[in-house]
C-alpha positions as CSV (number, residue, x, y, z in Angstrom):
1,X,-23.5,-23.4,-12.3
2,X,-27.0,-22.0,-12.0
3,X,-28.4,-20.3,-15.2
4,X,-30.6,-17.3,-14.8
5,X,-33.9,-18.0,-16.5
6,X,-35.0,-15.8,-19.4
7,X,-38.6,-16.0,-17.9
8,X,-39.5,-16.9,-14.4
9,X,-43.2,-17.2,-13.5
10,X,-44.4,-17.6,-9.9
11,X,-48.0,-17.9,-8.7
12,X,-49.4,-16.4,-11.9
13,X,-53.2,-16.4,-11.6
14,X,-55.9,-14.7,-13.8
15,X,-59.5,-14.2,-12.8
16,X,-62.2,-12.7,-15.0
17,X,-64.8,-10.7,-13.2
18,X,-68.2,-11.5,-14.7
19,X,-71.7,-10.1,-14.2
20,X,-73.4,-10.7,-10.8
21,X,-70.0,-10.9,-9.1
22,X,-69.1,-14.3,-10.6
23,X,-65.4,-15.0,-11.1
24,X,-63.9,-17.3,-13.7
25,X,-60.5,-18.8,-12.7
26,X,-58.8,-19.0,-16.1
27,X,-55.2,-19.5,-14.7
28,X,-54.4,-20.6,-11.2
29,X,-50.9,-20.4,-9.5
30,X,-48.8,-21.1,-12.6
31,X,-45.1,-21.6,-11.8
32,X,-42.3,-22.3,-14.3
33,X,-39.0,-21.1,-15.7
34,X,-37.7,-21.0,-19.2
35,X,-33.9,-21.0,-19.5
36,X,-31.7,-19.7,-22.3
37,X,-31.5,-22.2,-25.1
38,X,-34.6,-24.0,-23.9
39,X,-38.0,-24.7,-25.4
40,X,-40.9,-25.2,-22.9
41,X,-44.0,-26.6,-24.5
42,X,-47.2,-25.7,-22.7
43,X,-49.8,-28.3,-23.7
44,X,-53.4,-29.1,-22.9
45,X,-56.9,-29.3,-24.3
46,X,-58.5,-26.2,-25.8
47,X,-60.0,-23.9,-23.2
48,X,-57.6,-25.0,-20.4
49,X,-56.1,-21.5,-20.0
50,X,-53.0,-21.6,-22.2
51,X,-53.7,-18.6,-24.4
52,X,-54.9,-16.6,-21.4
53,X,-51.5,-17.2,-19.8
54,X,-49.8,-15.9,-22.9
55,X,-52.0,-12.8,-23.0
56,X,-51.1,-12.1,-19.4
57,X,-47.4,-12.2,-20.2
58,X,-48.0,-9.7,-23.0
59,X,-50.3,-7.4,-21.1
60,X,-53.2,-8.1,-23.5
61,X,-55.9,-9.2,-21.1
62,X,-59.3,-7.6,-21.3
63,X,-60.3,-5.0,-18.7
64,X,-62.3,-7.4,-16.6
65,X,-59.2,-9.5,-15.8
66,X,-57.4,-9.5,-12.5
67,X,-53.9,-10.9,-12.2
68,X,-51.7,-12.0,-9.3
69,X,-48.2,-13.4,-8.9
70,X,-45.1,-12.4,-10.9
71,X,-43.6,-13.0,-14.3
72,X,-40.0,-11.8,-14.4
73,X,-38.3,-11.2,-17.7
74,X,-34.9,-9.6,-17.5
75,X,-35.7,-8.1,-14.1
76,X,-39.0,-6.6,-15.4
77,X,-42.3,-7.9,-13.9
78,X,-44.6,-8.3,-16.9
79,X,-47.7,-8.4,-14.7
80,X,-47.2,-5.0,-13.1
81,X,-45.6,-3.2,-16.1
82,X,-47.6,-0.3,-17.5
83,X,-48.9,-0.1,-21.0
84,X,-46.2,2.3,-22.1
85,X,-43.5,-0.1,-21.0
86,X,-45.2,-3.1,-22.5
87,X,-45.7,-1.3,-25.9
88,X,-42.2,0.3,-26.1
89,X,-40.0,-2.2,-24.3
90,X,-41.6,-5.6,-24.2
91,X,-43.7,-6.4,-27.3
92,X,-41.3,-7.2,-30.2
93,X,-38.2,-6.3,-28.3
94,X,-38.2,-8.5,-25.2
95,X,-41.0,-10.9,-26.4
96,X,-41.5,-11.9,-30.0
97,X,-45.0,-13.2,-30.7
98,X,-45.8,-15.8,-33.2
99,X,-49.6,-15.5,-33.1
100,X,-52.4,-18.0,-33.5
101,X,-54.2,-17.3,-36.9
102,X,-51.3,-15.3,-38.3
103,X,-53.3,-14.0,-41.3
104,X,-55.4,-12.0,-38.9
105,X,-52.3,-10.2,-37.5
106,X,-51.0,-9.2,-40.9
107,X,-52.1,-5.9,-42.4
108,X,-54.2,-6.9,-45.4
109,X,-53.6,-3.8,-47.6
110,X,-49.8,-3.9,-47.4
111,X,-47.2,-6.3,-48.8
112,X,-45.2,-8.6,-46.6
113,X,-42.1,-6.7,-47.6
114,X,-43.4,-3.3,-46.4
115,X,-44.6,-4.8,-43.1
116,X,-41.2,-6.4,-42.5
117,X,-39.4,-3.1,-43.4
118,X,-41.6,-1.2,-41.0
119,X,-41.0,-3.7,-38.2
120,X,-37.2,-3.6,-38.8
121,X,-37.3,0.2,-38.7
122,X,-39.3,0.2,-35.4
123,X,-37.3,-2.5,-33.6
124,X,-33.7,-2.0,-34.8
125,X,-31.3,0.8,-35.5
126,X,-31.3,0.0,-39.3
127,X,-32.0,3.1,-41.4
128,X,-32.0,3.9,-45.1
129,X,-34.1,2.4,-47.8
130,X,-31.5,0.0,-49.1
131,X,-30.5,-1.1,-45.6
132,X,-34.1,-1.7,-44.6
133,X,-34.8,-3.7,-47.8
134,X,-31.7,-5.9,-47.1
135,X,-32.7,-6.4,-43.4
136,X,-36.3,-7.3,-44.4
137,X,-35.1,-9.9,-46.9
138,X,-32.7,-11.3,-44.2
139,X,-35.6,-11.6,-41.8
140,X,-37.7,-13.4,-44.4
141,X,-34.8,-15.8,-45.1
142,X,-34.5,-16.6,-41.3
143,X,-38.1,-17.8,-41.4
144,X,-37.8,-19.6,-44.7
145,X,-40.2,-17.2,-46.3
146,X,-39.6,-17.2,-50.1
147,X,-38.1,-13.9,-51.5
148,X,-40.3,-14.0,-54.6
149,X,-43.4,-13.7,-52.3
150,X,-42.3,-10.6,-50.4
151,X,-44.2,-8.3,-52.6
152,X,-47.5,-10.2,-52.2
153,X,-50.3,-9.2,-49.9
154,X,-51.5,-11.5,-47.1
155,X,-54.6,-12.7,-49.0
156,X,-52.3,-14.0,-51.7
157,X,-50.5,-16.3,-49.2
158,X,-51.3,-19.8,-48.2
159,X,-51.7,-20.7,-44.6
160,X,-48.2,-21.9,-44.4
161,X,-46.7,-18.8,-45.9
162,X,-48.8,-16.5,-43.7
163,X,-47.4,-18.5,-40.7
164,X,-43.8,-17.9,-42.0
165,X,-44.5,-14.2,-42.5
166,X,-45.7,-13.9,-38.9
167,X,-42.7,-15.9,-37.7
168,X,-40.4,-13.5,-39.7
169,X,-42.0,-10.5,-38.1
170,X,-41.6,-12.1,-34.6
171,X,-37.9,-12.7,-35.1
172,X,-37.0,-9.2,-36.2
173,X,-36.4,-7.7,-32.7
174,X,-34.1,-10.6,-31.7
175,X,-36.1,-10.9,-28.6
176,X,-34.7,-13.0,-25.7
177,X,-38.1,-14.7,-25.4
178,X,-40.2,-16.1,-28.3
179,X,-43.8,-16.8,-27.5
180,X,-45.5,-19.0,-30.1
181,X,-49.2,-19.4,-29.5
182,X,-50.5,-22.4,-31.4
183,X,-48.1,-21.7,-34.3
184,X,-49.0,-24.9,-36.2
185,X,-52.8,-24.5,-36.2
186,X,-54.2,-25.3,-39.7
187,X,-50.9,-26.5,-41.2
188,X,-50.4,-29.9,-42.8
189,X,-47.8,-32.2,-41.1
190,X,-44.9,-31.3,-43.4
191,X,-45.4,-27.6,-42.7
192,X,-45.8,-28.2,-39.0
193,X,-42.4,-29.9,-38.9
194,X,-40.8,-27.2,-40.9
195,X,-42.3,-24.4,-38.7
196,X,-41.2,-26.0,-35.4
197,X,-37.8,-26.7,-36.8
198,X,-37.4,-23.0,-37.7
199,X,-38.4,-22.0,-34.2
200,X,-35.9,-24.5,-32.8
201,X,-33.1,-23.1,-34.8
202,X,-33.9,-19.6,-33.4
203,X,-33.6,-20.9,-29.9
204,X,-30.4,-22.8,-30.6
205,X,-28.8,-19.6,-31.9
206,X,-27.5,-17.7,-28.9
207,X,-28.2,-14.3,-30.6
208,X,-26.3,-11.1,-30.4
209,X,-23.8,-11.1,-27.5
210,X,-24.4,-14.8,-26.9
211,X,-27.1,-14.1,-24.2
212,X,-29.3,-17.0,-25.3
213,X,-32.9,-17.1,-26.4
214,X,-35.8,-19.1,-25.0
215,X,-39.1,-20.3,-26.5
216,X,-42.4,-20.8,-24.8
217,X,-44.6,-22.7,-27.3
218,X,-48.3,-23.0,-26.5
219,X,-49.9,-25.9,-28.3
220,X,-52.3,-28.8,-28.3
221,X,-50.3,-30.5,-31.0
222,X,-48.4,-33.2,-29.1
223,X,-46.4,-34.3,-32.1
224,X,-45.0,-30.8,-32.6
225,X,-44.3,-30.5,-28.9
226,X,-42.4,-33.8,-28.9
227,X,-40.3,-32.6,-31.9
228,X,-39.2,-29.3,-30.4
229,X,-39.5,-29.2,-26.6
230,X,-36.8,-29.7,-24.0
231,X,-39.5,-29.7,-21.2
232,X,-43.3,-30.0,-21.1
233,X,-45.8,-28.2,-18.9
234,X,-49.3,-29.8,-18.9
235,X,-52.2,-27.5,-18.2
236,X,-55.7,-28.7,-17.1
237,X,-58.6,-26.5,-15.9
238,X,-56.3,-23.5,-15.5
239,X,-53.5,-25.2,-13.5
240,X,-50.2,-26.6,-14.6
241,X,-50.5,-30.2,-13.4
242,X,-47.2,-31.6,-14.5
243,X,-43.7,-30.3,-15.4
244,X,-41.5,-32.9,-17.0
245,X,-38.4,-33.5,-19.1
246,X,-39.7,-33.9,-22.7
247,X,-37.7,-37.1,-23.4
248,X,-39.0,-38.8,-20.3
249,X,-42.5,-37.5,-20.9
250,X,-42.9,-38.8,-24.5
251,X,-40.7,-41.8,-23.9
252,X,-39.9,-43.7,-20.8
253,X,-41.1,-43.6,-18.0
254,X,-43.8,-41.4,-19.5
255,X,-46.1,-38.9,-17.9
256,X,-46.8,-39.2,-14.2
257,X,-50.1,-37.3,-14.0
258,X,-53.2,-39.3,-15.1
259,X,-54.4,-36.5,-17.3
260,X,-51.0,-36.2,-19.0
261,X,-51.0,-39.9,-19.6
262,X,-54.5,-39.7,-21.0
263,X,-53.5,-37.1,-23.5
264,X,-50.8,-39.4,-24.9
265,X,-53.0,-42.5,-24.9
266,X,-55.6,-40.6,-26.9
267,X,-53.2,-40.2,-29.9
268,X,-53.9,-42.4,-32.9
269,X,-50.3,-43.8,-32.9
270,X,-50.7,-44.9,-29.3
271,X,-53.8,-46.4,-27.7
272,X,-56.3,-44.1,-29.5
273,X,-58.4,-44.1,-26.3
274,X,-60.1,-40.7,-25.5
275,X,-60.2,-39.4,-22.0
276,X,-63.8,-39.9,-20.8
277,X,-66.0,-37.0,-19.8
278,X,-65.4,-33.2,-20.3
279,X,-63.3,-30.6,-18.5
280,X,-65.1,-28.7,-15.7
281,X,-66.3,-25.1,-16.3
282,X,-63.6,-22.7,-15.2
283,X,-66.3,-20.7,-13.4
284,X,-67.3,-23.7,-11.3
285,X,-64.2,-25.6,-10.4
286,X,-64.3,-28.2,-7.6
287,X,-62.5,-27.6,-4.3
288,X,-60.3,-30.7,-4.9
289,X,-58.6,-32.1,-8.0
290,X,-60.3,-30.8,-11.1
291,X,-59.5,-34.0,-13.0
292,X,-60.9,-36.4,-10.4
293,X,-64.3,-36.8,-12.1
294,X,-62.6,-38.2,-15.2
295,X,-59.8,-40.2,-13.5
296,X,-59.8,-43.9,-13.0
297,X,-57.2,-43.5,-10.2
298,X,-59.4,-41.1,-8.1
299,X,-60.2,-41.8,-4.5
300,X,-61.8,-39.9,-1.7
301,X,-58.5,-38.2,-1.1
302,X,-58.9,-36.3,-4.4
303,X,-61.7,-34.2,-2.8
304,X,-58.8,-32.2,-1.3
305,X,-56.6,-29.9,-3.4
306,X,-53.7,-31.9,-5.0
307,X,-50.1,-31.3,-3.7
308,X,-48.0,-28.6,-5.3
309,X,-44.8,-29.5,-7.1
310,X,-43.9,-31.0,-10.5
311,X,-46.9,-33.3,-10.4
312,X,-50.2,-32.0,-8.9
313,X,-51.8,-35.4,-8.2
314,X,-52.6,-37.4,-5.1
315,X,-52.0,-40.7,-7.0
316,X,-49.4,-40.1,-9.7
317,X,-47.8,-42.8,-11.8
318,X,-44.4,-43.9,-10.6
319,X,-41.6,-45.3,-12.8
320,X,-42.2,-48.9,-11.6
321,X,-46.0,-48.6,-12.2
322,X,-46.9,-51.1,-14.9
323,X,-50.3,-49.5,-15.6
324,X,-50.5,-47.8,-19.1
């Protein structure tokens, strides 16, 4: 039986209009679904377009951005929705955001408790001082935020606790889609594991009415992605170059796109071999494969655009390929 995706993205592109008519292709033709109960990890080097894609889904792009394509969430196209709809219907209610640098998204002059109570009041039907207090404490408990820190201000929190406070706020609206943008940045390994485990529990809980929740986690932390993801989408120079099952991607047969394989081989616990060269400028992308200049499998064929599909490569690895 086919399952209706929580989020269905087709042909999502973002261009920034710069002075002198220059255009920067930050995201190009992104296509993916996220199903109920699924975590899709969007991975890639810094600057590849991951956070721009997230901003497009939330309607938070700057004024010089142009978007194309569609991003359907519950029948609503996020790319064409007006600001009123995004503010009153989408943010917090349909999409819960766990932001990068959570301390910057917490109000510095108010306690965590007061911010949770305000969010509960805005996003749920809970009313009354005692009920709001109870609901705020329950939200904190869901994110493993300690109750004895609720009356502290953001500057009194460690990076890990600020992350948990932001996660608690994101979970309040019981949104069908949770969008976590680099949720483990700046955390030590133990806190990384605990954070992604909390996000995983949220996705595994079907929520009210059993409708199912989904998680889109944007990260460059491959260990966190391996721990939490059901599927992996690899982004390079604004394009998703590979979509794969997480177990096959991190295990056997491994990634099929040379860039994806290079990311894994650069890890200290693997070959610890960096990918040579640098990514191209998004404002000056080649006509063909953007990774060709860094790829040891490239041929003249790579001067043409790569094929579309789950692996955007002219010379992908195949299961029987013995090259590492």
